[in-house]
VEXDREN-543610 format. One record per atom (N, C-alpha, C): x negated, y negated, z negated; atom name. Coordinates in steps of 0.05 Angstrom, whole numbers, plus 5000, padded with zeros to 4 digits. Layout:
BEGIN
   px   py   pz romi
    X    Y    Z   CA
...
//
This chain:
BEGIN
   px   py   pz romi
 4245 1229 3930    N
 4226 1214 3954   CA
 4203 1228 3953    C
 4193 1234 3975    N
 4166 1247 3981   CA
 4141 1227 3978    C
 4119 1233 3964    N
 4097 1212 3960   CA
 4090 1208 3990    C
 4076 1185 3992    N
 4061 1180 4013   CA
 4042 1198 4026    C
 4040 1198 4057    N
 4021 1222 4062   CA
 3995 1222 4050    C
 3981 1195 4046    N
 3955 1191 4033   CA
 3952 1205 4006    C
 3972 1205 3991    N
 3978 1213 3966   CA
 3979 1243 3969    C
 3997 1250 3981    N
 3996 1287 3986   CA
 3971 1294 3995    C
 3956 1282 4014    N
 3934 1292 4023   CA
 3912 1292 3998    C
 3909 1271 3981    N
 3891 1274 3964   CA
 3897 1293 3945    C
 3922 1299 3939    N
 3931 1323 3918   CA
 3921 1347 3927    C
 3925 1351 3953    N
 3917 1378 3962   CA
 3888 1384 3966    C
 3872 1365 3964    N
 3844 1366 3964   CA
 3838 1363 3934    C
 3853 1358 3916    N
 3845 1360 3891   CA
 3832 1332 3884    C
 3835 1313 3901    N
 3821 1287 3895   CA
 3836 1272 3870    C
 3824 1261 3853    N
 3837 1241 3836   CA
 3815 1225 3824    C
 3824 1199 3825    N
 3810 1179 3807   CA
 3806 1185 3781    C
 3823 1201 3773    N
 3823 1199 3739   CA
 3805 1227 3729    C
 3778 1228 3742    N
 3763 1252 3729   CA
 3735 1238 3716    C
 3735 1253 3693    N
 3715 1242 3680   CA
 3710 1212 3673    C
 3691 1195 3679    N
 3692 1169 3671   CA
 3702 1146 3691    C
 3709 1159 3711    N
 3711 1142 3739   CA
 3745 1133 3731    C
 3758 1139 3710    N
 3782 1129 3705   CA
 3779 1099 3692    C
 3759 1096 3681    N
 3751 1074 3664   CA
 3740 1052 3681    C
 3733 1055 3705    N
 3720 1042 3724   CA
 3743 1022 3733    C
 3770 1027 3732    N
 3793 1009 3743   CA
 3794 0987 3728    C
 3788 0987 3700    N
 3793 0962 3686   CA
 3765 0955 3678    C
 3752 0931 3681    N
 3725 0920 3674   CA
 3728 0915 3642    C
 3707 0925 3626    N
 3707 0924 3600   CA
 3689 0900 3594    C
 3701 0878 3578    N
 3685 0860 3571   CA
 3674 0857 3546    C
 3686 0875 3532    N
 3688 0882 3504   CA
 3679 0860 3487    C
 3658 0851 3471    N
 3660 0828 3453   CA
 3658 0804 3468    C
 3648 0804 3494    N
 3647 0779 3503   CA
 3671 0775 3520    C
 3693 0787 3519    N
 3719 0775 3525   CA
 3732 0767 3505    C
 3759 0753 3513    N
 3779 0740 3489   CA
 3791 0762 3471    C
 3799 0785 3483    N
 3816 0802 3472   CA
 3805 0807 3443    C
 3781 0821 3436    N
 3774 0826 3411   CA
 3774 0810 3392    C
 3767 0782 3401    N
 3765 0754 3384   CA
 3791 0752 3375    C
 3811 0755 3392    N
 3843 0745 3389   CA
 3851 0767 3364    C
 3846 0786 3367    N
 3851 0809 3354   CA
 3835 0812 3326    C
 3816 0800 3322    N
 3801 0793 3301   CA
 3811 0773 3284    C
 3817 0751 3300    N
 3836 0730 3287   CA
 3860 0735 3273    C
 3875 0749 3292    N
 3901 0762 3282   CA
 3899 0778 3251    C
 3881 0798 3256    N
 3880 0818 3236   CA
 3869 0800 3208    C
 3852 0782 3210    N
 3842 0767 3187   CA
 3861 0753 3174    C
 3876 0738 3189    N
 3897 0721 3180   CA
 3919 0743 3167    C
 3923 0762 3183    N
 3948 0785 3167   CA
 3936 0794 3141    C
 3912 0800 3142    N
 3904 0816 3118   CA
 3902 0795 3093    C
 3898 0769 3098    N
 3900 0749 3079   CA
 3926 0747 3072    C
 3943 0741 3085    N
 3974 0735 3085   CA
 3989 0762 3066    C
 3976 0784 3076    N
 3988 0812 3060   CA
 3976 0810 3035    C
 3951 0802 3030    N
 3940 0806 3006   CA
 3951 0784 2986    C
 3958 0762 2995    N
 3971 0738 2986   CA
 4001 0749 2972    C
 4015 0765 2989    N
 4039 0773 2982   CA
 4040 0798 2960    C
 4018 0818 2964    N
 4016 0836 2947   CA
 4008 0826 2920    C
 3990 0804 2915    N
 3981 0797 2890   CA
 4005 0782 2879    C
 4023 0767 2894    N
 4047 0758 2881   CA
 4065 0781 2870    C
 4065 0802 2882    N
 4088 0821 2876   CA
 4073 0834 2847    C
 4049 0838 2852    N
 4033 0845 2823   CA
 4039 0827 2798    C
 4037 0802 2803    N
 4037 0780 2787   CA
 4063 0784 2772    C
 4087 0778 2793    N
 4112 0783 2786   CA
 4124 0810 2765    C
 4113 0828 2782    N
 4116 0856 2761   CA
 4105 0857 2738    C
 4080 0848 2735    N
 4062 0850 2708   CA
 4073 0829 2687    C
 4082 0808 2697    N
 4093 0785 2680   CA
 4120 0798 2668    C
 4139 0806 2688    N
 4165 0816 2679   CA
 4161 0839 2658    C
 4141 0858 2664    N
 4138 0879 2647   CA
 4129 0875 2619    C
 4111 0852 2620    N
 4098 0844 2587   CA
 4119 0823 2575    C
 4137 0811 2593    N
 4160 0796 2577   CA
 4182 0809 2571    C
 4185 0833 2581    N
 4210 0845 2586   CA
 4214 0856 2553    C
 4237 0848 2540    N
 4240 0854 2513   CA
 4228 0834 2493    C
 4218 0817 2504    N
 4204 0791 2484   CA
 4223 0770 2478    C
 4222 0763 2452    N
 4241 0744 2446   CA
 4225 0721 2430    C
 4235 0697 2430    N
 4225 0676 2412   CA
 4250 0661 2398    C
 4243 0662 2376    N
 4262 0651 2357   CA
 4253 0625 2346    C
 4270 0605 2347    N
 4262 0574 2339   CA
 4283 0567 2317    C
 4267 0559 2299    N
 4278 0546 2270   CA
 4275 0518 2272    C
 4302 0502 2274    N
 4299 0473 2271   CA
 4309 0460 2248    C
 4284 0449 2237    N
 4285 0438 2211   CA
 4265 0416 2203    C
 4276 0396 2198    N
 4262 0369 2195   CA
 4241 0368 2167    C
 4251 0384 2146    N
 4235 0380 2126   CA
 4215 0404 2126    C
 4189 0401 2121    N
 4168 0424 2126   CA
 4170 0445 2108    C
 4180 0436 2082    N
 4182 0458 2064   CA
 4209 0481 2069    C
 4233 0470 2077    N
 4257 0483 2081   CA
 4249 0497 2110    C
 4233 0485 2126    N
 4225 0498 2151   CA
 4212 0525 2148    C
 4188 0523 2133    N
 4174 0547 2126   CA
 4195 0570 2114    C
 4209 0559 2095    N
 4228 0582 2078   CA
 4246 0592 2101    C
 4255 0579 2111    N
 4272 0591 2131   CA
 4256 0609 2156    C
 4237 0605 2163    N
 4219 0614 2182   CA
 4210 0642 2167    C
 4205 0644 2144    N
 4205 0668 2128   CA
 4221 0681 2127    C
 4246 0675 2122    N
 4272 0689 2122   CA
 4279 0697 2151    C
 4275 0684 2168    N
 4277 0695 2198   CA
 4257 0722 2204    C
 4232 0718 2197    N
 4217 0741 2200   CA
 4222 0763 2181    C
 4228 0759 2157    N
 4235 0783 2142   CA
 4265 0795 2152    C
 4282 0781 2162    N
 4308 0793 2178   CA
 4299 0806 2199    C
 4287 0792 2218    N
 4278 0807 2241   CA
 4264 0832 2239    C
 4245 0833 2217    N
 4233 0855 2213   CA
 4247 0880 2206    C
 4267 0875 2187    N
 4290 0898 2180   CA
 4311 0904 2205    C
 4313 0893 2224    N
 4329 0896 2246   CA
 4322 0924 2263    C
 4342 0938 2265    N
 4334 0962 2279   CA
 4328 0958 2309    C
 4312 0964 2327    N
 4305 0955 2353   CA
 4283 0934 2354    C
 4275 0920 2330    N
 4255 0904 2333   CA
 4228 0911 2322    C
 4209 0913 2341    N
 4185 0930 2337   CA
 4164 0914 2323    C
 4169 0885 2327    N
 4146 0865 2318   CA
 4158 0841 2315    C
 4151 0823 2290    N
 4161 0802 2289   CA
 4138 0780 2277    C
 4128 0761 2287    N
 4106 0744 2276   CA
 4111 0713 2281    C
 4103 0701 2262    N
 4107 0670 2263   CA
 4080 0660 2279    C
 4085 0642 2293    N
 4068 0624 2307   CA
 4057 0605 2289    C
 4033 0600 2282    N
 4025 0583 2263   CA
 4029 0554 2274    C
 4035 0535 2256    N
 4041 0506 2265   CA
 4022 0490 2276    C
 3996 0498 2263    N
 3970 0482 2278   CA
 3970 0489 2305    C
 3971 0515 2313    N
 3974 0518 2342   CA
 3993 0509 2361    C
 4014 0511 2347    N
 4040 0493 2366   CA
 4031 0461 2371    C
 4022 0449 2346    N
 4008 0422 2348   CA
 3988 0420 2368    C
 3972 0442 2371    N
 3951 0437 2389   CA
 3961 0443 2418    C
 3983 0461 2422    N
 3996 0467 2448   CA
 4008 0439 2456    C
 4020 0422 2438    N
 4039 0397 2448   CA
 4018 0378 2446    C
 3997 0379 2437    N
 3977 0353 2439   CA
 3975 0338 2465    C
 3969 0349 2482    N
 3964 0344 2516   CA
 3987 0327 2520    C
 4016 0334 2509    N
 4040 0315 2520   CA
 4050 0292 2500    C
 4047 0300 2477    N
 4056 0282 2450   CA
 4029 0269 2438    C
 4006 0277 2446    N
 3986 0264 2430   CA
 3977 0275 2402    C
 3961 0267 2385    N
 3959 0279 2360   CA
 3981 0274 2345    C
 3991 0303 2336    N
 4016 0308 2315   CA
 4017 0301 2289    C
 4011 0277 2283    N
 4010 0263 2254   CA
 3979 0256 2246    C
 3979 0252 2216    N
 3954 0243 2206   CA
 3940 0263 2190    C
 3932 0262 2168    N
 3911 0279 2160   CA
 3926 0307 2149    C
 3955 0307 2148    N
 3971 0335 2143   CA
 3970 0351 2167    C
 3964 0340 2186    N
 3968 0356 2215   CA
 3996 0358 2220    C
 4004 0384 2227    N
 4028 0392 2238   CA
 4047 0386 2217    C
 4037 0389 2192    N
 4061 0391 2167   CA
 4075 0363 2165    C
 4055 0340 2172    N
 4065 0308 2166   CA
 4067 0303 2195    C
 4075 0312 2212    N
 4077 0304 2239   CA
 4103 0284 2239    C
 4098 0262 2259    N
 4123 0242 2260   CA
 4146 0254 2275    C
 4138 0271 2290    N
 4162 0284 2308   CA
 4160 0316 2291    C
 4183 0324 2287    N
 4182 0346 2274   CA
 4180 0369 2295    C
 4166 0388 2284    N
 4159 0414 2305   CA
 4178 0441 2295    C
 4188 0452 2311    N
 4207 0469 2301   CA
 4187 0497 2297    C
 4192 0514 2277    N
 4182 0539 2274   CA
 4188 0559 2299    C
 4167 0568 2307    N
 4169 0592 2325   CA
 4162 0616 2316    C
 4176 0636 2326    N
 4173 0666 2315   CA
 4171 0683 2343    C
 4149 0700 2346    N
 4151 0714 2374   CA
 4160 0746 2364    C
 4181 0753 2371    N
 4192 0780 2372   CA
 4190 0804 2395    C
 4190 0827 2391    N
 4186 0843 2409   CA
 4208 0866 2409    C
 4225 0868 2423    N
 4246 0894 2421   CA
 4233 0917 2434    C
 4244 0941 2426    N
 4236 0965 2435   CA
 4247 0972 2464    C
 4265 0954 2475    N
 4276 0958 2501   CA
 4280 0930 2515    C
 4298 0933 2536    N
 4299 0905 2550   CA
 4318 0894 2536    C
 4321 0862 2534    N
 4335 0847 2521   CA
 4360 0838 2541    C
 4381 0855 2535    N
 4400 0854 2553   CA
 4421 0831 2541    C
 4439 0814 2555    N
 4454 0797 2544   CA
 4469 0802 2523    C
 4480 0828 2522    N
 4497 0838 2499   CA
 4480 0841 2480    C
 4453 0850 2476    N
 4443 0853 2453   CA
 4427 0828 2441    C
 4422 0814 2460    N
 4411 0786 2452   CA
 4432 0772 2439    C
 4461 0774 2450    N
 4486 0760 2433   CA
 4489 0770 2406    C
 4486 0794 2403    N
 4492 0807 2379   CA
 4467 0800 2356    C
 4445 0799 2363    N
 4419 0792 2345   CA
 4421 0765 2342    C
 4428 0744 2358    N
 4429 0715 2355   CA
 4453 0713 2335    C
 4476 0723 2336    N
 4499 0723 2321   CA
 4484 0728 2291    C
 4476 0752 2289    N
 4466 0760 2262   CA
 4446 0745 2249    C
 4432 0734 2264    N
 4408 0718 2257   CA
 4420 0687 2246    C
 4438 0679 2262    N
 4447 0653 2253   CA
 4460 0652 2231    C
 4478 0675 2224    N
 4488 0678 2200   CA
 4472 0682 2176    C
 4449 0692 2180    N
 4429 0699 2157   CA
 4412 0672 2155    C
 4404 0662 2176    N
 4384 0633 2176   CA
 4397 0610 2191    C
 4410 0597 2184    N
 4427 0575 2195   CA
 4404 0555 2204    C
 4408 0550 2234    N
 4389 0535 2248   CA
 4369 0549 2265    C
 4373 0577 2264    N
 4355 0592 2277   CA
 4367 0603 2308    C
 4356 0601 2327    N
 4364 0602 2353   CA
 4341 0622 2365    C
 4356 0640 2383    N
 4342 0662 2402   CA
 4344 0658 2429    C
 4316 0663 2443    N
 4318 0660 2471   CA
 4298 0682 2482    C
 4304 0690 2503    N
 4286 0708 2515   CA
 4265 0696 2527    C
 4242 0708 2527    N
 4217 0695 2535   CA
 4216 0694 2566    C
 4229 0716 2580    N
 4229 0716 2608   CA
 4246 0694 2619    C
 4268 0688 2608    N
 4285 0665 2617   CA
 4266 0642 2617    C
 4252 0635 2604    N
 4235 0611 2609   CA
 4217 0608 2634    C
 4212 0631 2643    N
 4200 0633 2672   CA
 4213 0640 2694    C
 4237 0642 2689    N
 4256 0647 2715   CA
 4255 0631 2740    C
 4248 0606 2736    N
 4241 0585 2755   CA
 4212 0592 2766    C
 4194 0603 2753    N
 4169 0613 2764   CA
 4179 0636 2781    C
 4186 0655 2771    N
 4193 0681 2788   CA
 4208 0674 2814    C
 4225 0654 2810    N
 4244 0649 2836   CA
 4219 0638 2858    C
 4202 0621 2844    N
 4181 0609 2866   CA
 4163 0629 2874    C
 4155 0649 2861    N
 4137 0669 2867   CA
 4155 0684 2890    C
 4180 0693 2885    N
 4195 0708 2907   CA
 4201 0691 2930    C
 4200 0668 2932    N
 4201 0647 2953   CA
 4169 0655 2966    C
 4150 0656 2952    N
 4124 0656 2968   CA
 4120 0684 2981    C
 4132 0705 2963    N
 4126 0733 2975   CA
 4143 0732 3004    C
 4169 0722 3004    N
 4182 0719 3029   CA
 4161 0704 3052    C
 4155 0684 3041    N
 4135 0667 3063   CA
 4112 0685 3072    C
 4099 0704 3047    N
 4079 0720 3060   CA
 4089 0741 3082    C
 4112 0752 3076    N
 4129 0771 3094   CA
 4127 0759 3123    C
 4140 0731 3120    N
 4150 0721 3146   CA
 4119 0716 3160    C
 4101 0709 3148    N
 4076 0703 3164   CA
 4065 0733 3176    C
 4068 0752 3163    N
 4058 0779 3175   CA
 4073 0781 3194    C
 4101 0777 3197    N
 4117 0784 3218   CA
 4108 0764 3244    C
 4108 0742 3234    N
 4104 0719 3261   CA
 4073 0730 3273    C
 4053 0738 3256    N
 4026 0745 3265   CA
 4029 0768 3277    C
 4042 0786 3269    N
 4053 0814 3290   CA
 4062 0805 3317    C
 4080 0786 3316    N
 4094 0780 3341   CA
 4072 0765 3359    C
 4056 0753 3347    N
 4036 0737 3364   CA
 4015 0757 3376    C
 4008 0780 3358    N
 3990 0795 3368   CA
 4002 0812 3394    C
 4027 0820 3394    N
 4038 0833 3416   CA
 4039 0811 3433    C
 4044 0785 3435    N
 4048 0770 3454   CA
 4018 0765 3470    C
 3994 0764 3453    N
 3963 0762 3464   CA
 3960 0786 3480    C
 3969 0811 3464    N
 3966 0833 3481   CA
 3979 0843 3508    C
 4006 0828 3506    N
 4021 0826 3534   CA
 4008 0810 3556    C
 3994 0788 3547    N
 3980 0771 3564   CA
 3954 0785 3575    C
 3943 0795 3558    N
 3916 0813 3567   CA
 3924 0830 3587    C
 3943 0848 3579    N
 3949 0871 3595   CA
 3958 0860 3626    C
 3975 0842 3626    N
 3981 0830 3649   CA
 3960 0817 3668    C
 3944 0807 3647    N
 3912 0792 3662   CA
 3901 0816 3679    C
 3897 0837 3663    N
 3875 0858 3667   CA
 3889 0868 3694    C
 3916 0875 3693    N
 3932 0890 3718   CA
 3925 0874 3741    C
 3932 0843 3737    N
 3933 0828 3761   CA
 3903 0825 3771    C
 3881 0829 3756    N
 3853 0828 3767   CA
 3844 0853 3782    C
 3859 0877 3772    N
 3856 0899 3782   CA
 3877 0908 3803    C
 3891 0891 3820    N
 3917 0897 3836   CA
 3907 0916 3855    C
 3886 0909 3869    N
 3879 0922 3892   CA
 3869 0950 3886    C
 3855 0952 3864    N
 3845 0975 3855   CA
 3870 1001 3851    C
 3891 0984 3836    N
 3913 1004 3826   CA
 3927 1010 3855    C
 3927 0994 3874    N
 3948 1001 3892   CA
 3927 1027 3908    C
 3904 1025 3911    N
 3886 1044 3921   CA
 3889 1072 3904    C
 3888 1069 3880    N
 3892 1092 3865   CA
 3918 1107 3864    C
 3941 1089 3871    N
 3967 1101 3877   CA
 3965 1117 3900    C
 3956 1106 3924    N
 3950 1120 3943   CA
 3934 1142 3945    C
 3916 1146 3922    N
 3900 1169 3924   CA
 3913 1191 3899    C
 3938 1184 3896    N
 3953 1205 3881   CA
 3956 1197 3847    C
 3947 1178 3841    N
 3951 1167 3811   CA
 3979 1160 3804    C
 3989 1171 3777    N
 4010 1164 3771   CA
 4015 1136 3755    C
 4035 1127 3754    N
 4041 1105 3737   CA
 4035 1110 3707    C
 4033 1135 3693    N
 4028 1140 3667   CA
 3995 1142 3667    C
 3982 1153 3687    N
 3956 1157 3686   CA
 3943 1129 3685    C
 3949 1111 3702    N
 3940 1082 3707   CA
 3944 1065 3680    C
 3966 1069 3666    N
 3977 1058 3643   CA
 3960 1066 3616    C
 3956 1091 3621    N
 3935 1103 3600   CA
 3906 1092 3605    C
 3898 1087 3629    N
 3868 1074 3626   CA
 3872 1043 3614    C
 3889 1028 3623    N
 3890 1001 3611   CA
 3896 1005 3578    C
 3912 1022 3572    N
 3920 1026 3540   CA
 3893 1037 3528    C
 3877 1049 3539    N
 3857 1056 3525   CA
 3833 1037 3523    C
 3835 1024 3548    N
 3811 0998 3541   CA
 3821 0981 3525    C
 3848 0970 3523    N
 3859 0949 3504   CA
 3857 0958 3476    C
 3860 0986 3475    N
 3860 0998 3447   CA
 3827 0998 3433    C
 3812 1001 3454    N
 3782 1000 3448   CA
 3774 0974 3438    C
 3787 0949 3450    N
 3781 0923 3449   CA
 3795 0914 3418    C
 3817 0926 3414    N
 3831 0921 3394   CA
 3818 0936 3365    C
 3804 0959 3369    N
 3793 0974 3350   CA
 3771 0951 3341    C
 3753 0942 3362    N
 3730 0924 3356   CA
 3739 0898 3340    C
 3758 0884 3351    N
 3773 0865 3335   CA
 3783 0868 3313    C
 3799 0894 3305    N
 3807 0894 3278   CA
 3788 0900 3261    C
 3759 0915 3267    N
 3741 0919 3250   CA
 3725 0892 3238    C
 3728 0874 3260    N
 3711 0849 3250   CA
 3732 0829 3237    C
 3758 0830 3248    N
 3780 0816 3233   CA
 3783 0831 3205    C
 3779 0852 3197    N
 3783 0861 3169   CA
 3760 0853 3153    C
 3739 0854 3164    N
 3713 0848 3149   CA
 3716 0818 3144    C
 3726 0797 3163    N
 3729 0772 3161   CA
 3753 0770 3132    C
 3776 0781 3140    N
 3795 0780 3117   CA
 3786 0790 3090    C
 3770 0810 3089    N
 3762 0822 3062   CA
 3743 0803 3051    C
 3728 0791 3064    N
 3712 0772 3050   CA
 3726 0745 3043    C
 3746 0739 3058    N
 3758 0717 3045   CA
 3777 0721 3022    C
 3787 0747 3017    N
 3804 0755 2998   CA
 3788 0755 2974    C
 3761 0769 2976    N
 3745 0770 2951   CA
 3733 0740 2940    C
 3729 0724 2962    N
 3717 0694 2954   CA
 3747 0679 2941    C
 3769 0681 2951    N
 3795 0673 2938   CA
 3797 0680 2910    C
 3798 0709 2907    N
 3797 0720 2884   CA
 3776 0719 2863    C
 3755 0711 2872    N
 3737 0700 2853   CA
 3735 0672 2844    C
 3752 0658 2856    N
 3755 0631 2853   CA
 3777 0626 2833    C
 3800 0643 2835    N
 3824 0646 2818   CA
 3818 0660 2786    C
 3792 0675 2793    N
 3786 0690 2766   CA
 3777 0670 2746    C
 3765 0649 2757    N
 3753 0632 2742   CA
 3774 0612 2719    C
 3798 0616 2732    N
 3820 0601 2715   CA
 3826 0612 2683    C
 3818 0639 2682    N
 3821 0647 2658   CA
 3850 0650 2649    C
 3869 0654 2672    N
 3899 0656 2661   CA
 3907 0684 2656    C
 3927 0688 2638    N
 3938 0714 2638   CA
 3951 0721 2659    C
 3970 0702 2671    N
 3983 0711 2698   CA
 3971 0718 2720    C
 3940 0701 2723    N
 3926 0701 2741   CA
 3913 0736 2742    C
 3908 0740 2716    N
 3900 0769 2711   CA
 3916 0793 2725    C
 3943 0787 2723    N
 3966 0811 2728   CA
 3967 0807 2763    C
 3955 0788 2776    N
 3956 0789 2800   CA
 3934 0799 2817    C
 3916 0816 2801    N
 3896 0829 2818   CA
 3903 0856 2827    C
 3894 0859 2853    N
 3899 0881 2871   CA
 3891 0910 2862    C
 3903 0925 2861    N
 3898 0955 2857   CA
 3888 0968 2879    C
 3884 0997 2876    N
 3874 1013 2900   CA
 3896 1021 2919    C
 3915 1020 2912    N
 3938 1025 2934   CA
 3941 0997 2947    C
 3939 0980 2937    N
 3944 0947 2953   CA
 3923 0947 2968    C
 3894 0950 2959    N
 3872 0954 2973   CA
 3873 0971 3004    C
 3887 0991 3000    N
 3888 1015 3016   CA
 3911 1003 3038    C
 3935 0991 3031    N
 3948 0982 3047   CA
 3934 0958 3067    C
 3917 0939 3054    N
 3905 0919 3072   CA
 3883 0931 3090    C
 3873 0953 3084    N
 3855 0970 3098   CA
 3869 0976 3120    C
 3893 0987 3121    N
 3910 0998 3139   CA
 3921 0985 3160    C
 3915 0954 3155    N
 3927 0935 3176   CA
 3912 0936 3199    C
 3887 0941 3201    N
 3872 0942 3233   CA
 3888 0971 3246    C
 3891 0988 3233    N
 3901 1012 3248   CA
 3931 1009 3255    C
 3946 0992 3240    N
 3971 0987 3255   CA
 3967 0969 3276    C
 3953 0951 3274    N
 3946 0929 3297   CA
 3938 0944 3319    C
 3920 0964 3320    N
 3910 0980 3345   CA
 3933 0996 3352    C
 3949 1010 3334    N
 3973 1022 3349   CA
 3995 1006 3363    C
 3998 0981 3353    N
 4013 0965 3362   CA
 4004 0953 3386    C
 3977 0943 3393    N
 3966 0936 3414   CA
 3969 0960 3437    C
 3960 0982 3429    N
 3961 1005 3450   CA
 3992 1011 3461    C
 4012 1009 3445    N
 4038 1009 3446   CA
 4046 0990 3467    C
 4040 0965 3459    N
 4050 0941 3475   CA
 4031 0938 3503    C
 4009 0951 3505    N
 3996 0951 3534   CA
 4007 0970 3552    C
 4015 0991 3536    N
 4026 1015 3556   CA
 4050 1006 3569    C
 4071 0997 3546    N
 4096 0984 3556   CA
 4093 0965 3579    C
 4075 0945 3573    N
 4069 0921 3592   CA
 4066 0935 3618    C
 4045 0952 3621    N
 4033 0961 3643   CA
 4057 0977 3663    C
 4071 0995 3649    N
 4082 1012 3664   CA
 4112 0993 3675    C
 4118 0974 3657    N
 4136 0957 3673   CA
 4129 0938 3692    C
 4106 0928 3693    N
 4094 0914 3711   CA
 4086 0933 3735    C
 4085 0962 3730    N
 4079 0982 3758   CA
 4102 0982 3770    C
 4125 0985 3754    N
 4149 0990 3770   CA
 4157 0970 3791    C
 4154 0944 3783    N
 4158 0919 3800   CA
 4138 0914 3821    C
 4110 0928 3819    N
 4095 0923 3839   CA
 4098 0944 3862    C
 4107 0970 3852    N
 4112 0986 3881   CA
 4142 0994 3883    C
//
């Protein structure tokens, strides 16, 4: 199909509306006074916070698992304090002489009583933990030279029970499995929020591109008659929206980074070992800094596809 006479005439004369800065005149640039940059800023800020939360939870889970991997807790159940102390010393001696056990240390009874005091109250009279009305088992922390596999744990438990009756072995990580499950759920929630915010960004760009094209419909038709192609026109709208997205992305990243730093400082005051494991490293910060770049690329691609599809229906 031959182009219209006006278009052929414009091409023969070398006229084109896409020379120099004339191309940008098709789309009015509102910049920060328009809604598009601020919509992008909000989306990028929320996405940054959601991504930081997911990355922090991932670091927390990985650090906690690495720290607890191979950790064992031996519990010696005995009501008589003297017999309990004797069995605890036997258990420590047995574990220290086992191959694959790199450390074994008993937890002081006074420390256990202090830990249980918020739930059970003061654990006894003047004698403290040794004369507590509720017997407190002796606890021993042990560390293996590798992961505590079920088979390895079963063998060690059987050998310890035979040597020290009343002693039981548990992996420290098993106590935190419900916590790890909750952390995994929160990670999936963070990922879902990032995906939803990305879809919301695409929808916002789609609406902005359609609105900009509708407001410049007459100009676009004239440009078509002068020889402009759909790809050239789409490129103009694409550059305009990409520029707005860059402005909004920079503002959104600044807001998101500020919120992340404030939240991080608030959590750091808790002085918890698990919270310390959730700190972001250089790689995580670089991923968060790349979010605006991904947002700009997504906005530019969405704008181009939207304009091209709309132009096919117009003409």
